[in-house]
C-alpha positions in Angstrom: 7.8 10.4 -13.4 3.8 9.4 -13.7 1.9 10.8 -10.4 -1.5 10.0 -10.0 -2.5 12.7 -6.9 -6.0 11.7 -5.9 -6.5 7.9 -5.8 -8.7 5.9 -3.2 -8.2 2.5 -1.6 -9.2 1.0 1.2 -8.2 -1.8 4.0 -8.9 -5.3 2.7 -11.6 -6.1 4.7 -13.3 -2.7 4.0 -12.7 -2.7 0.2 -15.7 -4.4 -1.3 -18.4 -2.7 0.7 -16.6 0.7 0.2 -16.1 0.3 -3.8 -19.9 -0.7 -4.0 -21.1 2.1 -2.0 -19.1 4.5 -3.9 -20.1 3.2 -7.3 -23.5 3.4 -6.7 -23.7 7.0 -5.4 -21.5 8.1 -8.0 -23.3 6.0 -10.2 -19.4 5.6 -12.0 -18.7 1.8 -12.6 -15.2 0.4 -10.1 -12.2 0.7 -11.9 -10.5 -1.7 -9.5 -11.5 -3.8 -6.0 -10.9 -0.8 -4.0 -7.8 -2.5 -2.7 -4.0 -1.2 -2.9 -2.7 -4.5 -4.5 -5.5 -3.6 -7.1 -4.3 0.0 -7.2 -0.8 -1.2 -7.8 -2.2 -3.0 -10.8 -4.2 -0.3 -12.0 -1.2 2.0 -11.9 1.0 -0.8 -13.8 -1.5 -1.3 -16.8 -1.3 2.6 -16.6 2.1 3.5 -16.4 1.6 5.2 -13.1 4.7 5.7 -10.9 3.3 6.6 -8.0 -0.2 7.2 -6.6 -1.4 9.3 -3.6 -4.1 7.7 -2.1 -6.8 10.3 -0.4 -8.7 7.8 2.5 -12.3 8.7 3.4 -13.7 9.0 6.7 -17.7 9.4 7.1 -17.8 9.0 10.3 -15.9 10.9 13.2 -15.2 7.4 15.1 -13.2 6.1 11.4 -10.3 9.0 11.7 -8.3 7.3 14.3 -8.4 3.6 12.3 -8.2 5.1 8.9 -5.0 7.1 9.7 -3.6 3.9 10.9 -4.3 2.6 8.1 -2.5 5.3 6.0 0.7 4.8 8.3 0.7 1.7 7.2 0.2 1.9 3.7 3.2 4.4 3.6 5.6 2.0 5.5 4.7 -1.2 3.4 4.4 0.2 -0.4 7.0 2.5 -1.9 4.6 3.6 -5.0 1.9 4.0 -2.9 1.6 7.6 -0.5 -1.1 7.6 1.4 -2.2 11.1 3.5 -4.6 11.1 6.3 -8.0 12.1 6.8 -10.2 13.8 9.1 -13.9 14.8 9.7 -15.0 18.0 10.5 -17.4 16.9 13.6 
C-alpha cells in the first residue's frame, strides 16, 4: 500500500482561493485544484492508495468548521484520511 502522509485539500467552495493563496505564498505551482476529488485524481495518476489530509486553520474562528469538514471527509472517502486542525491562539 502506498500512503501519502502529508497532503492538503479544502472544501470545494474554498479550494480555489486557498490554492491560489498558497501557490503565491510558497511560490510553488499547485498540482491539483485543492479539492478532495482533485486529490483523488492525482492519487490515481501517482499510484497512491491512501492520502492523509492535513487541514490548515489560519484563524481560531476556522477550527470548528474545518474539523467538521474533516469528519465529513472521513465519512465519505475510504482512500482519504483527514486529521483535524487547531490554532494555537
